[in-house]
C-alpha positions in Angstrom: 0.0 0.0 0.0 0.9 3.6 -0.2 2.9 5.1 2.7 0.6 8.1 2.9 -2.9 8.3 4.4 -5.8 8.4 2.0 -7.8 11.6 2.0 -10.7 11.8 4.5 -13.3 12.5 1.9 -12.8 9.1 0.3 -14.8 7.2 3.0 -17.2 10.0 3.8 -19.4 9.4 0.8 -21.5 6.7 -0.8 -20.8 6.5 -4.6 -23.4 5.9 -7.3 -22.1 3.1 -9.5 -21.7 4.6 -13.1 -23.8 7.5 -11.8 -27.4 7.3 -10.6 -28.8 5.4 -13.6 -32.0 3.5 -14.2 -35.0 3.6 -16.5 -34.5 6.4 -19.0 -31.1 7.4 -17.5 -28.2 5.5 -19.0 -25.1 4.6 -17.0 -22.1 6.9 -17.2 -24.2 9.7 -18.7 -24.4 13.3 -17.7 -28.0 12.7 -16.6 -26.7 9.9 -14.3 -24.1 12.3 -12.9 -26.7 14.9 -12.2 -28.9 12.4 -10.5 -26.2 11.3 -8.2 -25.4 14.9 -7.3 -29.1 15.6 -6.6 -29.2 12.6 -4.3 -26.0 13.7 -2.4 -23.9 10.9 -3.7 -20.4 10.7 -5.1 -19.9 9.3 -8.6 -18.1 6.3 -9.8 -17.4 6.3 -13.6 -15.5 4.3 -16.1 -12.9 5.3 -18.7 -12.3 3.9 -22.2 -10.0 5.6 -24.7 -11.2 6.8 -28.1 -9.2 6.2 -31.3 -7.8 9.7 -31.0 -6.8 9.2 -27.4 -9.5 11.0 -25.5 -10.6 9.5 -22.2 -14.3 8.7 -22.7 -16.8 8.1 -19.9 -17.9 4.7 -21.0 -17.8 1.2 -19.5 -17.7 -1.4 -22.3 -15.0 -2.3 -24.8 -17.7 -2.6 -27.4 -20.5 -0.1 -28.3 -23.2 -2.6 -28.9 -24.9 -2.9 -25.5 -25.4 0.9 -25.0 -25.5 2.3 -28.5 -26.4 -0.5 -30.9 -23.3 0.1 -32.9 -21.1 -2.9 -33.9 -17.7 -1.2 -33.4 -15.2 -1.4 -30.5 -15.2 1.8 -28.5 -11.6 2.5 -29.4 -12.4 2.3 -33.1 -14.1 5.7 -33.2 -12.8 9.2 -32.6 -14.2 11.2 -29.7 -16.2 13.5 -31.9 -18.0 10.4 -33.4 -18.6 8.8 -30.0 -20.2 12.0 -28.7 -22.8 11.9 -31.5 -24.0 8.4 -30.5 -27.3 8.0 -28.6 -27.1 6.0 -25.4 -30.0 3.5 -25.3 -31.7 5.4 -28.0 -32.5 8.5 -25.9 -31.1 12.0 -25.8 -27.9 11.2 -23.8 -24.5 10.6 -25.4 -21.1 9.3 -24.5 -18.9 12.2 -23.3 -15.3 13.0 -22.9 -14.0 12.9 -19.3 -13.1 16.6 -19.8 -16.8 17.4 -20.3 -17.9 15.1 -17.5 -15.7 16.8 -15.0 -16.7 20.2 -16.3 -20.3 19.5 -15.5 -19.6 17.9 -12.1 -17.4 20.9 -11.2 -16.3 19.6 -7.8 -19.8 19.4 -6.4 -19.3 15.7 -5.3 -16.2 13.4 -5.3 -15.5 11.3 -8.4 -13.9 7.8 -8.6 -12.5 7.2 -12.1 -12.1 3.6 -13.0 -9.6 3.2 -15.8 -10.5 0.1 -17.9 -7.8 -2.3 -18.8 -7.2 -5.9 -19.9 -4.1 -8.1 -20.3 -2.0 -6.8 -23.1 -3.7 -3.3 -23.2 -1.6 -0.1 -23.3 -3.1 1.2 -20.1 -0.3 3.7 -19.5 -1.5 5.8 -22.5 -4.9 6.1 -20.9 -3.3 7.0 -17.5 -1.3 9.8 -19.2 -4.4 11.5 -20.7 -6.5 11.1 -17.6 -3.6 12.7 -15.5 -3.4 15.6 -17.9 -7.1 16.3 -17.5 -6.9 16.1 -13.7 -4.1 18.6 -13.5 -6.6 21.5 -13.7 -9.4 19.9 -11.8 -10.1 21.3 -8.3 -12.6 18.8 -7.0 -12.1 15.6 -5.0 -11.1 12.8 -7.4 -9.4 9.4 -7.3 -8.3 7.0 -10.0 -8.5 3.3 -9.8 -8.1 0.2 -11.9 -8.1 -3.6 -11.8 -4.7 -3.3 -13.5 -1.9 -2.7 -11.0 0.1 -1.1 -13.9 -2.3 1.9 -13.7 -1.5 2.5 -10.0 2.2 2.1 -10.8 1.9 4.7 -13.5 0.2 7.3 -11.2 2.6 6.5 -8.4 5.6 7.4 -10.7 4.2 10.1 -12.9 1.3 11.8 -11.0 1.8 10.9 -7.3 -0.5 13.6 -5.8 -3.5 12.0 -7.4 -5.2 9.5 -5.0 -5.1 6.0 -6.5 -6.8 2.7 -5.8 -6.6 -0.9 -6.9 -9.9 -2.6 -7.8 -10.2 -6.3 -6.9 -12.3 -9.4 -7.6 -12.1 -13.1 -7.3 -15.6 -13.6 -8.7 -15.7 -11.6 -12.0 -13.8 -13.1 -14.9 -12.0 -10.1 -16.4 -8.4 -11.2 -16.6 -7.5 -9.8 -13.2 -9.1 -12.3 -10.8 -7.2 -12.5 -7.6 -4.6 -10.0 -8.6 -5.4 -7.7 -5.7 -4.4 -10.4 -3.2 -0.9 -10.8 -4.4 1.7 -8.8 -2.4 3.8 -8.2 -5.5 0.9 -6.5 -7.2 0.1 -4.4 -4.1 3.7 -3.3 -4.1 3.5 -2.5 -7.8 0.3 -0.5 -7.6 1.1 1.3 -4.3 -2.7 2.0 -3.8 -4.1 4.4 -1.3 -7.2 2.3 -1.1 -8.7 -0.9 -2.3 -12.2 -1.3 -4.0 -13.2 -4.9 -3.7 -16.0 -7.0 -5.2 -18.7 -7.3 -2.4 -18.8 -11.0 -3.1 -15.1 -11.2 -1.9 -15.2 -9.1 1.2 -15.1 -12.3 3.3 -11.5 -13.1 2.1 -9.0 -12.6 4.9 -6.9 -10.3 2.7 -9.7 -7.7 2.7 -9.9 -7.7 6.5 -6.1 -7.6 6.7 -6.0 -4.5 4.5 -8.6 -2.7 6.5 -6.9 -3.6 9.8 -3.7 -2.0 8.5 -5.7 1.2 8.2 -6.1 1.1 4.4 -9.5 2.4 3.3 -11.6 -0.4 1.8 -14.4 0.4 -0.6 -16.7 -2.2 -2.1 -18.7 -2.7 -5.3 -21.3 -3.3 -6.7 -23.9 -3.1 -3.9 -27.1 -4.0 -5.7 -29.4 -5.4 -3.0 -30.3 -5.0 0.7 -28.2 -8.2 1.4 -25.1 -6.9 -0.3 -25.6 -3.5 1.3 -25.6 -5.1 4.8 -22.3 -7.0 3.9 -20.7 -3.8 2.6 -21.7 -1.8 5.7 -20.3 -4.5 8.0 -17.0 -5.0 6.2 -16.1 -1.9 4.1 -15.6 1.8 4.7 -17.6 3.1 1.7 -20.1 1.6 -0.8 -20.3 1.8 -4.6 -24.0 1.1 -5.1 -26.9 1.1 -7.6 -30.5 0.0 -7.8 -31.9 -1.9 -4.9 -28.5 -1.5 -3.1 -29.0 2.2 -2.6 -30.0 3.5 0.8 
């Protein structure tokens, strides 16, 4: 873990997973961000990279689920991505720069940088860091990929950084968060662990060592109870919201 204490704001909020989304309000949209702000919640969002290297607030590697387009997200330029309609309504993918401009420091933001084995995640880290240089609000970056934390520790150390972990989701990084070498590589200020894996002893050990422990995705009263008992802050949606 990092040798420095995490900022106090990190555990003083509950975070809306991909913004406060639901019927008629797509995930990771500006409407979802405004919904979270109106409810007094922080915002967790996801970052993919466009073909012309803009960090885009979008979860999937492919556009199909949210836009109906057949391309990979990274195959289109940012201008083209911003013309697409999310779920067929009047909301669009946006650049991270626009997303942060709208939020304007009103609530904290957790930025998950998407990665996968073999992906050049450093390039995404660079562009996210450049945008955050001029942002005055509370913000942290996090990723399943420990290389992202390594990049921020070396090149943008003032930015709060976290390691996302799972043993239950098949995404190429299962169990990575539990390996000491990966923790040493990422130097995280906090962990954000799959709520299904909070019972693992490594999660309790991290929290005992005074490292903040966040959990995702809290989607039910049952997982909410688990998160409240074993973590310091929740990333929630749907029936998992208070």
